[in-house]
C-alpha beads as a LAMMPS data file, in Angstrom:
LAMMPS data file: protein, C-alpha beads

316 atoms
315 bonds

1 atom types
1 bond types

-500.0 500.0 xlo xhi
-500.0 500.0 ylo yhi
-500.0 500.0 zlo zhi

Masses

1 110.0

Atoms # bond

1 1 1 -169.595 442.997 52.261
2 1 1 -171.178 444.387 49.096
3 1 1 -170.797 441.673 46.472
4 1 1 -173.944 440.342 44.828
5 1 1 -174.500 436.590 44.884
6 1 1 -177.087 434.791 42.795
7 1 1 -179.304 431.910 43.913
8 1 1 -182.266 430.150 42.449
9 1 1 -184.155 430.523 45.727
10 1 1 -183.655 432.624 48.844
11 1 1 -185.560 431.606 51.957
12 1 1 -186.002 434.298 54.593
13 1 1 -186.434 432.646 57.977
14 1 1 -184.781 429.558 59.423
15 1 1 -187.626 428.050 61.433
16 1 1 -189.595 424.901 60.679
17 1 1 -191.190 426.326 57.517
18 1 1 -188.025 427.844 56.064
19 1 1 -185.838 424.827 56.795
20 1 1 -188.441 422.450 55.388
21 1 1 -188.671 424.429 52.141
22 1 1 -184.887 424.555 51.941
23 1 1 -184.597 420.798 52.509
24 1 1 -186.888 420.040 49.582
25 1 1 -185.100 422.539 47.355
26 1 1 -181.681 421.247 48.317
27 1 1 -182.706 417.699 47.520
28 1 1 -183.978 418.993 44.162
29 1 1 -180.477 420.363 43.515
30 1 1 -181.581 423.992 43.594
31 1 1 -178.987 426.568 44.667
32 1 1 -180.652 427.838 47.820
33 1 1 -179.786 430.331 50.540
34 1 1 -181.487 430.530 53.946
35 1 1 -181.189 433.843 55.793
36 1 1 -181.931 433.349 59.479
37 1 1 -182.057 436.153 62.050
38 1 1 -182.008 433.577 64.865
39 1 1 -185.182 434.721 66.651
40 1 1 -187.499 431.681 66.760
41 1 1 -190.937 432.357 68.177
42 1 1 -190.899 429.224 70.340
43 1 1 -187.563 429.999 72.002
44 1 1 -189.187 430.432 75.471
45 1 1 -190.589 426.873 75.325
46 1 1 -188.629 423.957 76.736
47 1 1 -190.138 421.527 74.250
48 1 1 -192.347 421.241 71.176
49 1 1 -195.342 418.909 71.116
50 1 1 -197.653 417.254 68.644
51 1 1 -195.012 416.612 65.977
52 1 1 -194.974 412.895 65.290
53 1 1 -191.516 411.421 66.075
54 1 1 -190.359 414.784 67.505
55 1 1 -192.821 415.124 70.399
56 1 1 -191.049 416.625 73.411
57 1 1 -187.918 417.706 71.528
58 1 1 -186.421 421.045 72.627
59 1 1 -186.996 423.656 69.891
60 1 1 -183.292 424.541 69.716
61 1 1 -182.404 420.887 69.106
62 1 1 -185.085 420.617 66.426
63 1 1 -183.633 423.599 64.554
64 1 1 -180.061 422.338 64.931
65 1 1 -181.049 419.012 63.353
66 1 1 -182.796 420.844 60.523
67 1 1 -179.796 423.024 59.808
68 1 1 -177.539 419.976 59.674
69 1 1 -179.930 418.253 57.261
70 1 1 -180.093 421.114 54.753
71 1 1 -176.306 421.461 54.838
72 1 1 -175.970 417.888 53.573
73 1 1 -177.632 418.983 50.326
74 1 1 -175.515 422.070 49.779
75 1 1 -178.017 424.630 51.054
76 1 1 -176.236 427.696 52.419
77 1 1 -177.364 429.345 55.647
78 1 1 -176.275 432.743 56.937
79 1 1 -177.043 434.330 60.284
80 1 1 -178.292 437.722 59.238
81 1 1 -181.378 439.826 58.789
82 1 1 -183.005 440.856 55.517
83 1 1 -183.514 444.615 55.599
84 1 1 -185.104 445.045 52.194
85 1 1 -186.163 443.380 48.971
86 1 1 -187.220 444.533 45.522
87 1 1 -188.424 442.731 42.437
88 1 1 -187.801 443.236 38.734
89 1 1 -187.397 440.079 36.681
90 1 1 -185.847 438.510 39.800
91 1 1 -185.637 439.473 43.460
92 1 1 -182.875 441.574 44.960
93 1 1 -182.479 440.947 48.673
94 1 1 -180.421 443.217 50.920
95 1 1 -178.913 441.833 54.121
96 1 1 -178.031 443.818 57.229
97 1 1 -174.315 443.128 56.740
98 1 1 -174.423 444.941 53.391
99 1 1 -174.517 441.877 51.156
100 1 1 -176.905 441.861 48.208
101 1 1 -178.230 438.575 46.842
102 1 1 -180.358 437.815 43.810
103 1 1 -182.959 435.088 43.575
104 1 1 -185.420 433.859 40.993
105 1 1 -187.887 432.869 43.726
106 1 1 -188.250 434.209 47.258
107 1 1 -189.778 432.423 50.251
108 1 1 -190.897 434.479 53.244
109 1 1 -190.929 432.341 56.376
110 1 1 -190.395 435.102 58.930
111 1 1 -193.221 433.992 61.207
112 1 1 -194.712 436.316 63.775
113 1 1 -193.869 437.725 67.160
114 1 1 -195.903 437.606 70.352
115 1 1 -196.876 440.727 72.265
116 1 1 -197.788 439.618 75.766
117 1 1 -200.407 441.297 77.942
118 1 1 -198.670 443.937 80.111
119 1 1 -199.259 442.197 83.431
120 1 1 -196.340 442.417 85.888
121 1 1 -194.228 439.218 86.011
122 1 1 -196.165 437.569 83.172
123 1 1 -193.406 437.832 80.557
124 1 1 -190.780 436.261 82.824
125 1 1 -192.995 433.191 83.304
126 1 1 -194.012 432.798 79.653
127 1 1 -193.250 429.313 78.359
128 1 1 -193.052 427.959 81.912
129 1 1 -196.237 428.214 83.993
130 1 1 -197.686 430.964 81.797
131 1 1 -198.644 429.331 78.514
132 1 1 -200.803 430.157 75.528
133 1 1 -201.883 426.939 73.795
134 1 1 -203.462 423.852 75.392
135 1 1 -202.412 421.708 72.431
136 1 1 -198.796 422.784 72.983
137 1 1 -198.727 422.690 76.785
138 1 1 -201.979 421.234 78.120
139 1 1 -200.659 417.731 78.751
140 1 1 -197.659 419.009 80.704
141 1 1 -199.896 421.057 83.059
142 1 1 -202.847 418.667 83.132
143 1 1 -205.019 418.538 86.247
144 1 1 -203.440 421.674 87.717
145 1 1 -205.662 424.581 88.797
146 1 1 -205.592 426.929 85.825
147 1 1 -206.627 430.421 84.927
148 1 1 -207.338 431.974 81.554
149 1 1 -206.582 435.664 81.109
150 1 1 -209.365 437.087 78.964
151 1 1 -208.025 439.675 76.547
152 1 1 -210.691 439.279 73.855
153 1 1 -214.042 437.507 73.360
154 1 1 -212.037 434.593 71.895
155 1 1 -210.745 433.904 75.415
156 1 1 -214.050 432.206 76.208
157 1 1 -213.260 429.578 73.589
158 1 1 -209.787 429.171 75.061
159 1 1 -211.199 428.615 78.554
160 1 1 -213.625 425.996 77.254
161 1 1 -210.799 424.176 75.465
162 1 1 -208.631 424.142 78.589
163 1 1 -211.288 422.092 80.408
164 1 1 -210.174 419.098 78.333
165 1 1 -206.937 419.100 80.364
166 1 1 -208.104 420.177 83.818
167 1 1 -211.373 420.397 85.707
168 1 1 -210.316 423.502 87.657
169 1 1 -210.520 426.492 85.323
170 1 1 -211.196 430.145 86.065
171 1 1 -211.773 432.778 83.397
172 1 1 -210.463 436.158 84.526
173 1 1 -212.303 438.910 82.653
174 1 1 -209.136 440.987 82.465
175 1 1 -209.972 443.074 79.383
176 1 1 -213.432 441.685 78.687
177 1 1 -216.559 443.156 80.245
178 1 1 -219.247 440.861 81.606
179 1 1 -221.660 442.378 79.104
180 1 1 -219.498 441.033 76.267
181 1 1 -220.309 437.443 77.236
182 1 1 -223.174 436.134 75.145
183 1 1 -225.917 433.897 76.466
184 1 1 -224.307 431.007 74.596
185 1 1 -220.963 431.811 76.242
186 1 1 -222.532 431.761 79.697
187 1 1 -224.351 428.496 79.106
188 1 1 -221.230 426.782 77.827
189 1 1 -219.042 428.121 80.617
190 1 1 -221.521 426.867 83.221
191 1 1 -221.789 423.492 81.522
192 1 1 -217.992 423.172 81.416
193 1 1 -217.624 424.172 85.068
194 1 1 -215.575 427.283 84.303
195 1 1 -215.735 429.895 87.036
196 1 1 -215.978 433.453 85.707
197 1 1 -214.053 436.065 87.720
198 1 1 -214.778 439.729 86.915
199 1 1 -212.050 442.328 87.224
200 1 1 -208.552 442.907 85.924
201 1 1 -205.503 440.916 86.991
202 1 1 -202.975 443.263 88.584
203 1 1 -200.026 440.881 88.914
204 1 1 -198.872 437.292 89.149
205 1 1 -198.016 435.839 92.526
206 1 1 -194.725 433.916 92.486
207 1 1 -193.258 431.863 95.329
208 1 1 -190.207 429.575 95.217
209 1 1 -189.855 430.277 91.490
210 1 1 -193.301 428.997 90.614
211 1 1 -196.677 430.542 89.903
212 1 1 -199.003 430.267 92.893
213 1 1 -201.779 432.667 91.941
214 1 1 -202.919 435.963 90.504
215 1 1 -203.862 439.124 92.337
216 1 1 -206.800 441.175 91.134
217 1 1 -206.621 444.932 90.770
218 1 1 -207.881 447.024 93.675
219 1 1 -211.489 448.092 93.598
220 1 1 -212.629 445.150 91.471
221 1 1 -216.010 443.445 92.039
222 1 1 -214.315 440.681 94.015
223 1 1 -212.548 443.097 96.346
224 1 1 -209.297 444.954 95.938
225 1 1 -206.232 442.802 95.876
226 1 1 -208.054 439.482 95.999
227 1 1 -205.665 436.586 95.300
228 1 1 -206.824 433.517 93.390
229 1 1 -204.686 430.435 93.836
230 1 1 -203.643 428.637 90.652
231 1 1 -200.585 426.936 89.181
232 1 1 -200.858 427.711 85.490
233 1 1 -202.145 430.713 83.572
234 1 1 -203.167 430.666 79.921
235 1 1 -202.549 434.061 78.342
236 1 1 -203.020 434.585 74.612
237 1 1 -200.407 436.964 73.181
238 1 1 -201.271 439.458 70.478
239 1 1 -199.900 438.050 67.249
240 1 1 -197.892 440.539 65.189
241 1 1 -197.003 439.113 61.749
242 1 1 -193.491 439.861 60.516
243 1 1 -194.864 440.930 57.156
244 1 1 -192.759 443.979 56.296
245 1 1 -191.086 442.234 53.349
246 1 1 -194.418 441.032 51.991
247 1 1 -195.885 444.523 52.288
248 1 1 -192.830 446.093 50.661
249 1 1 -193.043 443.718 47.718
250 1 1 -196.722 444.506 47.171
251 1 1 -198.291 441.214 48.239
252 1 1 -202.043 441.335 48.703
253 1 1 -202.981 440.936 52.356
254 1 1 -206.103 439.712 54.135
255 1 1 -207.226 441.004 57.507
256 1 1 -207.897 438.471 60.266
257 1 1 -208.575 438.751 64.018
258 1 1 -204.881 437.848 64.439
259 1 1 -203.306 440.350 62.053
260 1 1 -202.676 440.816 58.338
261 1 1 -201.498 437.801 56.346
262 1 1 -200.827 437.357 52.631
263 1 1 -203.412 435.978 50.265
264 1 1 -201.882 432.701 49.059
265 1 1 -202.922 429.747 46.951
266 1 1 -202.866 426.182 48.244
267 1 1 -199.119 425.959 47.582
268 1 1 -198.166 429.190 49.351
269 1 1 -197.763 431.474 46.314
270 1 1 -198.721 435.089 47.019
271 1 1 -200.245 437.569 44.585
272 1 1 -196.688 438.540 43.520
273 1 1 -195.155 436.124 40.976
274 1 1 -192.272 434.181 42.503
275 1 1 -193.039 435.329 46.061
276 1 1 -194.056 432.626 48.531
277 1 1 -195.148 432.578 52.168
278 1 1 -194.927 429.642 54.549
279 1 1 -195.435 428.919 58.236
280 1 1 -196.703 431.685 60.493
281 1 1 -195.839 434.217 57.802
282 1 1 -198.857 432.792 55.973
283 1 1 -201.271 432.395 58.892
284 1 1 -201.649 432.524 62.646
285 1 1 -202.399 428.892 63.488
286 1 1 -199.432 427.175 61.848
287 1 1 -197.918 425.111 64.647
288 1 1 -194.517 423.517 64.046
289 1 1 -195.794 420.415 62.269
290 1 1 -198.076 422.509 60.043
291 1 1 -195.339 425.038 59.346
292 1 1 -193.000 422.277 58.216
293 1 1 -195.743 420.941 55.941
294 1 1 -196.303 424.388 54.436
295 1 1 -192.594 424.749 53.794
296 1 1 -192.400 421.335 52.123
297 1 1 -195.336 422.160 49.864
298 1 1 -193.848 425.519 48.864
299 1 1 -190.433 423.974 48.171
300 1 1 -191.874 421.314 45.889
301 1 1 -194.019 423.860 44.048
302 1 1 -191.064 426.206 43.547
303 1 1 -188.959 423.436 42.044
304 1 1 -191.753 422.710 39.585
305 1 1 -192.164 426.396 38.717
306 1 1 -188.450 426.769 38.007
307 1 1 -188.308 423.600 35.944
308 1 1 -191.245 424.581 33.715
309 1 1 -189.947 428.134 33.274
310 1 1 -186.566 426.805 32.139
311 1 1 -188.148 424.302 29.737
312 1 1 -190.438 426.977 28.287
313 1 1 -187.476 429.307 27.768
314 1 1 -185.499 426.555 26.074
315 1 1 -188.428 425.593 23.817
316 1 1 -189.157 429.156 22.682

Bonds

1 1 1 2
2 1 2 3
3 1 3 4
4 1 4 5
5 1 5 6
6 1 6 7
7 1 7 8
8 1 8 9
9 1 9 10
10 1 10 11
11 1 11 12
12 1 12 13
13 1 13 14
14 1 14 15
15 1 15 16
16 1 16 17
17 1 17 18
18 1 18 19
19 1 19 20
20 1 20 21
21 1 21 22
22 1 22 23
23 1 23 24
24 1 24 25
25 1 25 26
26 1 26 27
27 1 27 28
28 1 28 29
29 1 29 30
30 1 30 31
31 1 31 32
32 1 32 33
33 1 33 34
34 1 34 35
35 1 35 36
36 1 36 37
37 1 37 38
38 1 38 39
39 1 39 40
40 1 40 41
41 1 41 42
42 1 42 43
43 1 43 44
44 1 44 45
45 1 45 46
46 1 46 47
47 1 47 48
48 1 48 49
49 1 49 50
50 1 50 51
51 1 51 52
52 1 52 53
53 1 53 54
54 1 54 55
55 1 55 56
56 1 56 57
57 1 57 58
58 1 58 59
59 1 59 60
60 1 60 61
61 1 61 62
62 1 62 63
63 1 63 64
64 1 64 65
65 1 65 66
66 1 66 67
67 1 67 68
68 1 68 69
69 1 69 70
70 1 70 71
71 1 71 72
72 1 72 73
73 1 73 74
74 1 74 75
75 1 75 76
76 1 76 77
77 1 77 78
78 1 78 79
79 1 79 80
80 1 80 81
81 1 81 82
82 1 82 83
83 1 83 84
84 1 84 85
85 1 85 86
86 1 86 87
87 1 87 88
88 1 88 89
89 1 89 90
90 1 90 91
91 1 91 92
92 1 92 93
93 1 93 94
94 1 94 95
95 1 95 96
96 1 96 97
97 1 97 98
98 1 98 99
99 1 99 100
100 1 100 101
101 1 101 102
102 1 102 103
103 1 103 104
104 1 104 105
105 1 105 106
106 1 106 107
107 1 107 108
108 1 108 109
109 1 109 110
110 1 110 111
111 1 111 112
112 1 112 113
113 1 113 114
114 1 114 115
115 1 115 116
116 1 116 117
117 1 117 118
118 1 118 119
119 1 119 120
120 1 120 121
121 1 121 122
122 1 122 123
123 1 123 124
124 1 124 125
125 1 125 126
126 1 126 127
127 1 127 128
128 1 128 129
129 1 129 130
130 1 130 131
131 1 131 132
132 1 132 133
133 1 133 134
134 1 134 135
135 1 135 136
136 1 136 137
137 1 137 138
138 1 138 139
139 1 139 140
140 1 140 141
141 1 141 142
142 1 142 143
143 1 143 144
144 1 144 145
145 1 145 146
146 1 146 147
147 1 147 148
148 1 148 149
149 1 149 150
150 1 150 151
151 1 151 152
152 1 152 153
153 1 153 154
154 1 154 155
155 1 155 156
156 1 156 157
157 1 157 158
158 1 158 159
159 1 159 160
160 1 160 161
161 1 161 162
162 1 162 163
163 1 163 164
164 1 164 165
165 1 165 166
166 1 166 167
167 1 167 168
168 1 168 169
169 1 169 170
170 1 170 171
171 1 171 172
172 1 172 173
173 1 173 174
174 1 174 175
175 1 175 176
176 1 176 177
177 1 177 178
178 1 178 179
179 1 179 180
180 1 180 181
181 1 181 182
182 1 182 183
183 1 183 184
184 1 184 185
185 1 185 186
186 1 186 187
187 1 187 188
188 1 188 189
189 1 189 190
190 1 190 191
191 1 191 192
192 1 192 193
193 1 193 194
194 1 194 195
195 1 195 196
196 1 196 197
197 1 197 198
198 1 198 199
199 1 199 200
200 1 200 201
201 1 201 202
202 1 202 203
203 1 203 204
204 1 204 205
205 1 205 206
206 1 206 207
207 1 207 208
208 1 208 209
209 1 209 210
210 1 210 211
211 1 211 212
212 1 212 213
213 1 213 214
214 1 214 215
215 1 215 216
216 1 216 217
217 1 217 218
218 1 218 219
219 1 219 220
220 1 220 221
221 1 221 222
222 1 222 223
223 1 223 224
224 1 224 225
225 1 225 226
226 1 226 227
227 1 227 228
228 1 228 229
229 1 229 230
230 1 230 231
231 1 231 232
232 1 232 233
233 1 233 234
234 1 234 235
235 1 235 236
236 1 236 237
237 1 237 238
238 1 238 239
239 1 239 240
240 1 240 241
241 1 241 242
242 1 242 243
243 1 243 244
244 1 244 245
245 1 245 246
246 1 246 247
247 1 247 248
248 1 248 249
249 1 249 250
250 1 250 251
251 1 251 252
252 1 252 253
253 1 253 254
254 1 254 255
255 1 255 256
256 1 256 257
257 1 257 258
258 1 258 259
259 1 259 260
260 1 260 261
261 1 261 262
262 1 262 263
263 1 263 264
264 1 264 265
265 1 265 266
266 1 266 267
267 1 267 268
268 1 268 269
269 1 269 270
270 1 270 271
271 1 271 272
272 1 272 273
273 1 273 274
274 1 274 275
275 1 275 276
276 1 276 277
277 1 277 278
278 1 278 279
279 1 279 280
280 1 280 281
281 1 281 282
282 1 282 283
283 1 283 284
284 1 284 285
285 1 285 286
286 1 286 287
287 1 287 288
288 1 288 289
289 1 289 290
290 1 290 291
291 1 291 292
292 1 292 293
293 1 293 294
294 1 294 295
295 1 295 296
296 1 296 297
297 1 297 298
298 1 298 299
299 1 299 300
300 1 300 301
301 1 301 302
302 1 302 303
303 1 303 304
304 1 304 305
305 1 305 306
306 1 306 307
307 1 307 308
308 1 308 309
309 1 309 310
310 1 310 311
311 1 311 312
312 1 312 313
313 1 313 314
314 1 314 315
315 1 315 316
């Protein structure tokens, strides 16, 4: 398929941010295309939480409802991947199937991907009894004995937060040396009742298809192969932004502890005219409800930008 199709807006990414932007644009009668590769970040989770009126909904159901809603307003959606984009007066977007589309405005809502710590059996349990966010999962695993896998100094903060949901928390200093803990860290951990366990975690212990503990690496300070019983493990993945399109189009980026994200204004506009970022493509901490809000804001701003540009062209 090589024909070129023209839209007012192309949205790359069919998650909460992309669908929300498309919904606003469709209702504003803008010819809009959503290109969705079908790889949602929250696919391993059985439910999404903290979204008023949608709390507990399976992520796949949430997306299916969103796709049905945008279709009511004439928004097109294709299952494909964008493999490249360039900009002259408008944007030219190339899809993996060979199609080329043109757009006056381009929304990048490609999110990010999670790189999990390379601990045996951790990936297979992710989204079940291995979780990453207490706000997303803490209620469901409340009061269970929990561990936090320390992969950076920020893991101390995570362990302290987890104590809001359970009083039995251990911080495993997997990739963090004891010397990296500050005096403030130690005081807070003691005050919160968090037990600090030196040494690396060698593997997860699974029995009857559930997490029952973690085994430390041999030769650690607590003894080789020591098993610590627990029922849930918090493990923060390394966030890898899907920012190739933003980089290729020359968007200015800012470095954060969680990767490189575009510099945007309060509406989501990047440093490149007509190029927008929403959801986790714009920042690490955009949970579903925040991503949808970002998409809505970008969609409304884009409609206004297009309207004023058309009026200015007509008046000149």
